[in-house]
C-alpha positions in Angstrom: 6.4 -96.3 -18.0 8.4 -99.5 -17.5 7.8 -101.4 -14.3 11.0 -103.0 -13.0 10.5 -106.4 -11.2 12.6 -109.0 -9.6 12.6 -112.6 -10.9 9.4 -114.3 -10.0 7.6 -111.1 -9.1 4.5 -109.8 -10.9 4.7 -106.2 -12.2 3.3 -103.7 -9.6 0.7 -101.2 -10.7 1.5 -97.5 -10.2 0.2 -96.4 -6.8 -3.0 -94.4 -7.0 -3.5 -91.9 -4.2 -6.2 -92.5 -1.6 -8.8 -89.9 -0.8 -8.1 -87.5 2.1 -9.9 -84.6 3.6 -8.2 -81.3 4.5 -9.4 -77.9 5.7 -8.6 -74.6 4.2 -9.1 -71.5 6.4 -10.0 -68.2 4.8 -13.0 -66.1 5.8 -14.5 -69.4 6.7 -13.2 -73.0 6.9 -13.6 -75.0 3.7 -13.6 -78.8 3.7 -11.8 -80.2 0.6 -11.4 -83.8 -0.6 -8.3 -84.6 -2.6 -6.0 -87.6 -3.3 -3.2 -87.9 -0.8 -0.8 -87.5 -3.8 -2.4 -84.3 -5.0 -0.2 -81.3 -5.8 -0.3 -77.7 -4.5 -1.7 -76.5 -7.8 -4.6 -79.0 -7.5 -5.4 -77.7 -4.1 -5.3 -74.1 -5.4 -7.7 -75.1 -8.2 -10.2 -76.5 -5.7 -10.0 -73.4 -3.5 -10.4 -71.2 -6.6 -13.5 -73.2 -7.7 -15.1 -72.7 -4.3 -14.3 -69.0 -3.7 -13.6 -67.5 -7.2 -12.3 -63.9 -6.8 -12.5 -64.3 -3.0 -9.8 -67.0 -3.1 -6.6 -66.3 -1.2 -3.6 -65.7 -3.4 -1.2 -67.7 -1.2 -1.5 -70.8 0.9 0.6 -71.9 3.9 0.8 -74.9 6.2 2.4 -74.6 9.7 3.7 -71.2 8.8 5.4 -72.5 5.6 4.2 -71.0 2.3 3.1 -73.6 -0.3 5.3 -72.0 -3.0 5.9 -74.8 -5.5 2.7 -75.7 -7.3 4.1 -78.9 -8.7 5.1 -80.4 -5.4 2.8 -82.9 -3.7 1.0 -81.7 -0.6 2.5 -84.5 1.5 6.0 -83.0 0.8 4.8 -80.0 2.9 3.6 -82.4 5.6 0.0 -82.1 4.7 -2.1 -85.2 5.2 -5.7 -86.1 6.0 -7.1 -83.7 8.7 -4.5 -81.0 8.1 -5.4 -77.3 8.1 -4.1 -75.0 5.4 -4.3 -71.2 5.8 -5.1 -68.8 3.1 -2.8 -65.7 3.0 -2.4 -62.5 1.3 -5.8 -61.0 1.0 -6.1 -57.4 2.0 -7.7 -57.2 5.4 -8.4 -54.7 8.1 -7.2 -55.2 11.6 -10.0 -55.8 14.1 -13.1 -54.3 15.6 -13.4 -53.3 19.2 -16.8 -52.8 20.9 -18.0 -52.2 24.5 -21.4 -51.5 26.0 -22.3 -50.4 29.6 -25.9 -50.0 30.7 -27.1 -47.9 33.6 -29.7 -50.5 34.7 -27.6 -53.3 36.2 -30.5 -55.7 36.0 -30.3 -55.6 32.1 -27.9 -57.5 29.8 -25.6 -56.3 27.0 -25.2 -59.6 25.2 -27.6 -58.9 22.4 -26.4 -55.4 21.9 -22.8 -56.6 21.6 -23.8 -59.3 19.2 -25.6 -56.9 16.9 -22.7 -54.4 17.0 -20.1 -57.1 16.2 -22.2 -58.3 13.3 -22.3 -54.8 11.9 -18.5 -54.5 12.4 -17.8 -57.9 10.9 -16.1 -56.4 7.8 -13.2 -55.4 10.0 -12.3 -59.0 10.9 -13.7 -62.5 10.0 -11.1 -64.7 11.6 -12.5 -64.9 15.1 -15.0 -63.2 17.4 -15.7 -63.1 21.1 -17.3 -61.2 24.0 -17.1 -61.1 27.7 -19.9 -59.9 30.0 -19.8 -58.9 33.7 -22.5 -59.4 36.3 -21.5 -58.7 39.8 -18.1 -60.2 40.2 -18.8 -62.9 37.6 -17.1 -62.7 34.2 -18.6 -64.9 31.4 -16.5 -65.3 28.2 -17.3 -66.8 24.8 -14.9 -66.7 21.9 -13.8 -68.8 18.9 -12.7 -68.9 15.3 -15.2 -68.0 12.7 -17.9 -65.3 12.0 -19.9 -63.7 14.7 -23.0 -65.7 13.8 -21.2 -69.0 14.0 -19.3 -68.4 17.3 -22.4 -67.4 19.4 -25.2 -69.9 19.8 -28.6 -69.5 21.5 -27.2 -71.4 24.5 -24.1 -69.3 24.9 -25.9 -66.0 24.5 -28.3 -66.9 27.4 -25.2 -67.4 29.6 -23.5 -64.2 28.7 -25.2 -62.2 31.4 -24.4 -58.7 32.8 -25.0 -55.0 32.2 -21.5 -54.3 30.8 -19.2 -56.1 28.4 -16.7 -55.9 25.6 -16.5 -57.7 22.3 -14.1 -58.2 19.4 -13.9 -59.3 15.8 -10.4 -60.3 14.8 -8.2 -60.7 11.8 -4.7 -61.7 12.8 -2.3 -59.0 11.6 0.1 -60.1 14.4 0.4 -63.5 16.0 -1.5 -66.5 14.6 -4.9 -67.9 13.9 -5.2 -70.1 16.9 -8.4 -70.0 18.9 -6.2 -69.1 21.9 -5.6 -65.7 20.3 -9.3 -64.9 19.7 -10.3 -62.0 21.9 -11.2 -60.8 24.5 -8.1 -62.0 26.3 -8.3 -62.5 30.1 -6.0 -62.3 33.1 -7.2 -62.7 36.7 -4.8 -60.4 38.5 -5.5 -57.7 39.6 -9.3 -57.6 39.8 -9.9 -59.7 36.7 -9.1 -57.9 33.4 -10.3 -58.5 29.8 -9.0 -56.8 26.7 -10.2 -56.1 23.2 -7.5 -54.5 21.0 -7.4 -53.3 17.4 -4.0 -52.5 15.9 -0.4 -53.7 16.0 2.6 -53.0 18.3 5.8 -52.4 16.4 8.0 -53.1 19.4 6.4 -56.4 20.3 9.7 -58.3 20.5 11.2 -55.8 23.1 7.9 -55.9 25.1 8.0 -59.7 25.2 11.4 -59.6 26.8 10.2 -56.9 29.3 7.1 -58.9 30.3 9.1 -62.2 30.7 11.7 -60.4 32.8 9.0 -59.7 35.4 8.0 -63.4 35.4 4.8 -62.9 33.5 4.1 -65.8 31.1 3.3 -64.9 27.5 1.0 -67.7 26.3 0.3 -66.6 22.7 2.0 -64.8 19.9 -0.6 -62.0 20.1 0.7 -58.5 20.9 -2.7 -57.9 22.6 -1.6 -60.2 25.4 1.6 -58.1 25.8 -0.5 -55.0 26.1 -2.8 -56.6 28.7 0.2 -57.8 30.8 1.8 -54.3 30.8 -1.5 -52.7 31.9 -2.2 -55.3 34.6 1.3 -55.2 36.0 1.1 -51.3 36.2 -2.3 -51.5 37.8 -1.1 -54.0 40.4 1.6 -51.6 41.5 -0.9 -48.9 42.6 -3.8 -51.1 43.9 -4.8 -50.8 47.6 -3.8 -54.0 49.4 -6.7 -55.8 51.0 -9.3 -53.7 49.2 -11.4 -54.1 46.1 -11.7 -50.4 45.6 -10.1 -48.8 42.6 -10.0 -45.1 41.7 -9.6 -43.5 38.3 -6.1 -42.2 39.1 -4.8 -45.7 39.4 -6.5 -46.7 36.1 -5.0 -43.7 34.3 -1.6 -44.4 35.8 -1.8 -47.9 34.2 -2.8 -46.3 30.9 0.1 -43.9 31.0 2.5 -46.9 31.5 1.1 -48.5 28.4 1.5 -45.3 26.4 5.2 -45.0 27.5 6.1 -48.6 26.7 4.0 -49.5 23.6 4.7 -48.2 20.2 2.4 -48.6 17.2 -1.2 -48.2 16.4 -3.7 -49.4 18.9 -7.3 -48.8 20.0 -8.1 -50.6 23.3 -11.1 -51.4 25.5 -10.2 -53.1 28.9 -13.0 -54.4 31.1 -12.1 -54.2 34.9 -14.2 -56.7 36.8 -17.1 -55.1 38.7 -15.5 -51.6 38.2 -16.0 -50.5 34.6 -14.4 -50.2 31.2 -11.4 -48.0 30.2 -10.8 -47.2 26.6 -7.8 -45.5 25.0 -6.2 -44.7 21.7 -2.6 -44.6 20.6 -0.8 -41.2 20.8 -1.0 -40.7 17.1 -4.6 -41.8 16.7 -3.8 -44.2 13.9 -6.6 -46.6 14.7 -10.1 -45.2 15.3 -12.1 -45.3 18.5 -15.2 -43.4 19.5 -18.2 -43.5 21.9 -21.8 -42.6 22.1 -24.4 -42.4 24.9 -28.2 -42.8 25.5 -29.7 -40.8 28.3 -31.4 -42.5 31.2 -33.4 -41.1 34.2 -31.6 -39.7 37.2 -28.7 -38.2 35.3 -27.4 -41.6 34.3 -26.7 -42.9 30.8 -25.9 -46.0 28.8 -22.6 -45.9 26.9 -21.3 -47.7 23.7 -17.7 -47.6 22.5 -16.6 -48.8 19.1 -14.1 -48.8 16.3 -16.6 -47.3 13.9 -19.7 -45.1 14.5 -21.9 -47.6 12.6 -21.4 -50.0 15.5 -22.7 -47.4 17.9 -25.6 -46.3 15.6 -27.1 -49.8 15.4 -27.0 -50.6 19.1 -30.6 -50.6 20.4 -32.9 -52.5 22.7 -36.6 -53.5 22.9 -37.4 -49.8 23.4 -35.8 -49.0 20.0 -33.9 -46.1 21.5 -30.6 -45.5 19.8 -27.2 -44.2 21.0 -26.1 -40.8 19.9 -22.4 -40.4 18.8 -20.6 -38.1 21.3 -17.1 -37.9 19.9 -13.9 -39.7 19.0 -11.5 -40.6 21.7 -8.5 -38.3 21.2 -5.0 -39.6 20.5 -3.2 -40.4 23.8 -6.4 -40.0 25.7 -7.9 -42.5 28.1 -11.6 -42.5 29.0 -12.9 -44.5 32.0 -16.6 -45.5 32.0 -17.7 -46.6 35.5 -20.3 -49.3 35.8 -23.9 -48.2 36.6 -24.2 -45.4 34.1 -22.1 -42.8 35.9 -20.5 -40.1 33.6 -17.2 -41.0 32.0 -13.9 -39.6 33.3 -11.4 -38.6 30.6 -7.7 -37.8 30.9 -5.1 -36.8 28.3 -2.1 -39.1 29.2 0.2 -38.0 26.4 0.5 -34.2 26.2 2.5 -34.4 23.0 -0.1 -36.6 21.2 -1.2 -35.6 17.7 -3.7 -36.9 15.2 -2.3 -39.0 12.3 -5.4 -41.0 11.2 -5.0 -43.9 8.8 -5.9 -43.0 5.2 -6.8 -46.5 4.3 -9.7 -46.4 6.7 -11.4 -43.9 4.4 -10.4 -45.6 1.2 -11.3 -49.2 2.0 -11.8 -50.6 5.5 -14.5 -48.5 7.1 -18.1 -48.9 6.1 -19.4 -46.0 4.0 -22.1 -45.1 6.7 -19.4 -44.6 9.4 -18.0 -41.3 10.6 -14.3 -41.3 11.7 -12.6 -38.3 13.2 -15.5 -36.1 12.1 -15.3 -37.2 8.5 -18.3 -39.2 7.0 -16.7 -42.0 5.0 -19.3 -41.8 2.3 -18.6 -38.1 1.6 -14.9 -38.7 1.6 -15.3 -41.4 -1.1 -17.4 -39.0 -3.2 -14.6 -36.5 -3.0 -12.1 -39.2 -4.0 -14.1 -39.9 -7.1 -14.3 -36.3 -8.2 -10.6 -35.8 -7.7 -9.8 -39.0 -9.5 -11.8 -37.7 -12.5 -9.7 -34.6 -12.7 -6.6 -36.8 -12.4 -7.7 -38.9 -15.4 -8.4 -35.8 -17.5 -4.9 -34.6 -16.7 -3.1 -37.9 -17.5 -5.1 -38.8 -20.6 -6.4 -35.6 -22.1 -7.5 -37.3 -25.3 -8.4 -40.9 -24.6 -10.5 -40.2 -21.5 -13.1 -38.8 -23.9 -13.5 -42.2 -25.5 -14.9 -43.6 -22.3 -18.5 -44.8 -22.9 -19.4 -46.1 -19.4 -18.1 -46.2 -15.8 -18.4 -49.5 -14.0 -17.4 -50.1 -10.3 -15.8 -53.2 -9.0 -18.1 -54.3 -6.1 -18.4 -53.3 -3.4 -16.2 -50.6 -1.8 -15.6 -48.7 -5.1 -19.2 -47.9 -5.8 -19.3 -44.5 -4.0 -16.2 -43.2 -5.7 -17.3 -44.5 -9.1 -20.6 -42.7 -8.8 -19.0 -39.2 -8.3 -16.3 -40.0 -10.9 -18.9 -40.8 -13.5 -20.7 -37.5 -12.8 -17.5 -35.5 -13.0 -16.7 -37.1 -16.4 -20.3 -36.7 -17.6 -20.5 -40.4 -18.4 -23.1 -43.0 -17.4 -22.6 -45.0 -14.3 -23.6 -48.7 -14.7 -23.5 -51.8 -12.5 -21.6 -54.2 -14.8 -20.6 -56.8 -12.3 -23.0 -58.8 -10.0 -21.5 -60.3 -6.9 -22.9 -63.6 -5.7 -22.7 -63.6 -1.9 -24.1 -67.2 -1.5 -21.7 -69.6 -3.3 -22.5 -73.3 -3.0 -20.0 -76.0 -3.4 -18.9 -76.7 -6.9 -18.1 -80.4 -7.8 -15.7 -80.0 -10.7 -12.2 -81.3 -11.5 -9.2 -79.2 -10.7 -7.3 -77.2 -13.4 -7.6 -74.0 -15.2 -11.2 -74.6 -16.2 -12.0 -74.9 -12.5 -10.4 -71.6 -11.7 -12.3 -69.8 -14.5 -15.6 -71.3 -13.4 -14.9 -70.3 -9.8 -14.5 -66.6 -10.9 -17.8 -66.7 -12.8 -19.6 -68.1 -9.8 -18.3 -65.3 -7.5 -18.6 -62.4 -10.0 -20.6 -62.3 -13.2 -20.9 -59.7 -15.9 -23.9 -58.0 -17.3 -22.8 -58.3 -21.0 -24.9 -55.5 -22.4 -22.9 -53.0 -20.3 -19.7 -54.1 -21.9 -20.3 -55.2 -25.4 -18.7 -52.9 -27.9 -18.0 -50.2 -25.3 -15.0 -48.4 -23.9 -15.3 -49.2 -20.3 -13.6 -47.5 -17.3 -13.4 -49.9 -14.3 -13.1 -48.3 -10.9 -11.7 -50.1 -7.9 -10.8 -48.9 -4.4 -7.2 -50.0 -4.7 -4.8 -52.3 -6.5 -2.6 -54.3 -4.2 -1.1 -57.4 -5.9 -3.0 -56.9 -9.2 -4.1 -60.5 -9.5 -7.8 -59.8 -9.0 -7.6 -56.7 -11.2 -6.1 -58.8 -14.0 -9.0 -61.3 -13.7 -11.6 -58.5 -13.7 -10.1 -56.8 -16.8 -10.2 -60.2 -18.6 -13.8 -60.7 -17.6 -14.7 -57.3 -19.1 -13.0 -58.2 -22.4 -14.7 -61.6 -22.5 -18.0 -59.7 -22.1 -17.2 -57.9 -25.3 -15.6 -54.6 -24.2 -13.8 -52.8 -27.0 -11.3 -51.1 -24.6 -10.8 -51.5 -20.9 -9.4 -48.7 -18.8 -8.7 -49.2 -15.1 -8.5 -46.6 -12.2 -7.9 -46.8 -8.5 -9.4 -44.5 -5.9 -6.2 -45.0 -3.9 -2.6 -44.1 -4.9 -0.2 -46.9 -5.8 0.3 -49.3 -2.8 4.1 -49.6 -2.7 5.0 -50.4 0.9 3.8 -52.8 3.7 1.8 -51.6 6.6 2.9 -52.2 10.2 0.0 -50.6 12.2 -2.7 -53.2 12.0 -3.5 -53.7 8.3 -2.4 -56.9 6.5 -0.6 -55.5 3.5 2.2 -57.8 2.3 5.9 -57.3 1.6 7.2 -54.9 -1.1 8.0 -57.6 -3.6 4.4 -58.8 -3.7 2.9 -55.4 -4.4 2.3 -54.8 -8.1 3.1 -51.0 -7.9 6.4 -51.4 -6.1 9.1 -50.3 -8.5 6.7 -50.0 -11.5 5.2 -47.2 -13.5 1.6 -47.0 -14.4 2.2 -48.2 -18.0 3.9 -51.3 -16.8 1.1 -52.1 -14.4 -1.4 -51.6 -17.2 0.4 -54.2 -19.3 0.5 -56.7 -16.4 -3.2 -56.5 -15.7 -4.2 -56.3 -19.3 -5.8 -52.8 -19.3 -5.4 -50.2 -22.1 -4.3 -47.7 -19.4 -4.3 -47.4 -15.6 -4.8 -44.2 -13.5 -4.1 -43.9 -9.8 -5.3 -41.3 -7.3 -2.8 -38.6 -6.4 -1.7 -38.8 -2.7 -2.2 -35.1 -2.1 -5.6 -35.3 -3.7 -6.5 -38.2 -1.4 -5.5 -36.2 1.7 -7.5 -33.2 0.6 -10.5 -35.4 -0.1 -10.6 -36.1 3.6 -9.4 -32.7 4.9 -11.9 -30.7 2.8 -14.8 -32.3 4.7 -13.4 -31.6 8.2 -11.2 -28.5 8.3 -10.0 -29.5 11.8 -7.8 -32.0 10.0 -6.1 -29.4 7.9 -2.3 -29.7 8.4 -2.4 -33.0 10.2 0.0 -35.8 9.1 -1.9 -38.8 7.8 -0.7 -42.3 8.3 -0.1 -43.1 4.6 2.9 -45.4 4.8 1.5 -47.9 2.3 1.6 -45.1 -0.3 4.7 -43.1 0.6 6.8 -45.4 2.9 6.8 -42.9 5.7 6.0 -44.5 9.1 4.7 -42.0 11.6 6.0 -43.7 14.7 9.6 -43.1 13.5 10.9 -46.5 14.5 10.4 -48.4 11.2 13.1 -48.9 8.6 14.9 -51.7 6.6 16.3 -53.1 9.9 12.8 -53.5 11.3 11.6 -55.5 8.3 14.8 -57.6 8.3 14.4 -58.4 12.0 10.8 -59.3 11.5 11.7 -61.7 8.8 14.4 -63.3 11.0 12.0 -63.7 13.9 9.3 -65.1 11.6 11.7 -67.8 10.4 12.7 -68.5 14.0 9.1 -68.9 15.0 8.5 -71.4 12.2 11.4 -73.5 13.3 10.2 -73.3 17.0 6.7 -74.3 15.9 8.0 -77.2 13.9 10.1 -78.4 16.9 7.1 -78.0 19.3 4.9 -79.9 16.9 7.3 -82.8 17.0 7.7 -82.9 20.8 4.4 -81.5 22.2 2.1 -84.1 23.8 -0.6 -81.7 25.0 -4.0 -82.4 23.6 -6.1 -79.4 22.5 -9.8 -79.9 23.3 -12.8 -78.4 21.7 -16.0 -77.1 23.4 -17.4 -80.6 23.3 -14.2 -82.1 24.7 -13.2 -83.3 21.3 -10.8 -82.0 18.7 -12.8 -79.2 17.2 -10.9 -76.0 17.5 -13.3 -73.7 15.7 -14.9 -72.5 19.0 -13.6 -73.9 22.3 -13.9 -72.8 25.9 -12.1 -73.8 29.0 -13.0 -73.4 32.7 -10.4 -71.5 34.6 -9.1 -73.9 37.3 -5.9 -74.1 39.2 -2.9 -71.7 39.2 0.7 -71.6 38.2 3.5 -70.4 40.5 4.8 -67.0 39.6 7.6 -64.8 41.1 5.0 -62.0 41.4 1.4 -62.5 42.3 0.1 -65.8 41.0 -1.4 -65.0 37.7 -3.1 -67.0 35.0 -4.6 -66.4 31.6 -7.5 -68.4 30.4 -7.1 -69.0 26.6 -9.6 -71.2 24.9 -7.3 -73.9 23.5 -4.1 -73.5 25.5 -4.1 -76.1 28.2 -0.9 -75.5 30.1 -2.4 -77.0 33.3 -2.3 -80.8 33.3 -3.4 -81.3 36.9 -6.1 -83.7 37.8 -8.3 -80.8 38.9 -8.6 -79.6 35.3 -12.1 -79.9 33.8 -13.8 -78.9 30.6 -17.2 -77.4 30.8 -20.1 -79.0 29.0 -21.7 -75.6 28.3 -20.2 -73.2 25.8 -19.3 -70.3 28.0 -16.4 -69.8 30.4 -17.1 -68.5 33.8 -13.9 -66.7 34.8 -12.9 -66.5 38.4 -11.6 -63.1 39.2 -9.6 -63.9 42.3 -6.2 -65.4 42.9 -6.2 -68.7 44.7 
């Protein structure tokens, strides 16, 4: 292009962008090098090359979606050192875990670590645990996978015979290290919370909490729940005494049940007292416990979001925990320290069981048992019922199927029984590479395609010249399904049919599952023939919703007649408080938060410190020091990167574990 100059000036060369390094957060944090004039599309290409089918379908920076692929990153305020968040992948809520040992000279740290590792599939954004020895609470949490958050040094300092742990994916709030759990408040007694789920009345609760002069330091609804519980407990505690009876604890639980709406499974550790666990009045989110007998009529106890977390907890003696039962909807169970028998109380007489169907379809591990239903058996039933559905929808063309191929990994169980019901061979046609190294290639369409091949590869002999039925657990946006269908065709498939073990996903979820807005869902407002055309399949078949329900109920007759939480399929929200007005208000508040965050970013002078005193926010820890004035009892929350206290008495620990003081100064 023509370079315009003034008289006497030499023509200027077009400016070439300088190299910059940015970070992209998905299941893990990627470091990506780009020119500072790179576009959004170029960034997407780099991410696609690194993650293939695991790449997020949307990117955002500072709460703002990077919607226009042609715009330069700097137009979105992205420069060297910026962090971009991956959005839109289907995720579960969180994992809750707690362990109490009868022998108070032993330690639960390794047991919690093992259990959280097994439950990692429920949340990969952040992890944490807090242990209790005497009156000392020791906390370690941070962003990342379980294995990266806990080091040898931090594990040695997490001492105590009882503790709770958490794996998080942020369905509500943000991805800040401050919102990693467990969350802590020092009044009364010293309380820590692990929470799985989502509160649908979080905005109203925020106003209630702030009205009693309690500070809300994060966007997490878990902090709201903790504040409501602690405020209720403080009302019934005995002044001048450390003693606490179960009636006071159950009173606090009852207050939570009355005020909080939504799906929640909670474990709260009470310093030097025990752990109380409870489940929402509809039993939307799962929670169960197991025990291991000890001499003298005592026992060890383990509480978790899935039975697999309890099954795998063991010690040097290799003695395992036996699953006792699920915690009932609206029930609270208090586990005293020292191995004493638990005390249970039904706090909501009108409670009823409405378990989340998506737990059985997708989120839970196949070796888990939830509400008396083995997930593996439920998925086998789904496959058999889906086979009958296919025969009904396509009475002629289904007979042309030569082979049944699952999309790794969750769909394997359903695909196996489906193949048997259709009397067709089951074959593994896709191989998933779990260990993807960095790919040094230029951005563009070629990069995206190579990224997919690195993540998922085909065994061509299973496709070449065959009519292939692909089986997946669900179809959400359809982007990944489209890529997989094309891979099957590229491998030589004559025809590609596609089926989903779940019904069409047409509506968002509000109870702790990150399913996007209606307009992003491929099935919303579309028939199966339209969906087949979009993803490039010859035809598409979905599970029938009634068949899905019976697949679960047939295994456990006690669930016959119960109302399942199936809002993603039928748009019916069991709490009764969700409608168009709810989603509109959520959108307004989300926009307001973006504007507030932008304003805060421009004016905030607080420095966030990492564990080493530097700027690394992946895993950071802060000593609890000093207090803030409050109209009620002085109360403080120790969050790992929220430094509200600027006093000279503030200090950052050189070791990686917080020692949380339980008393109020």
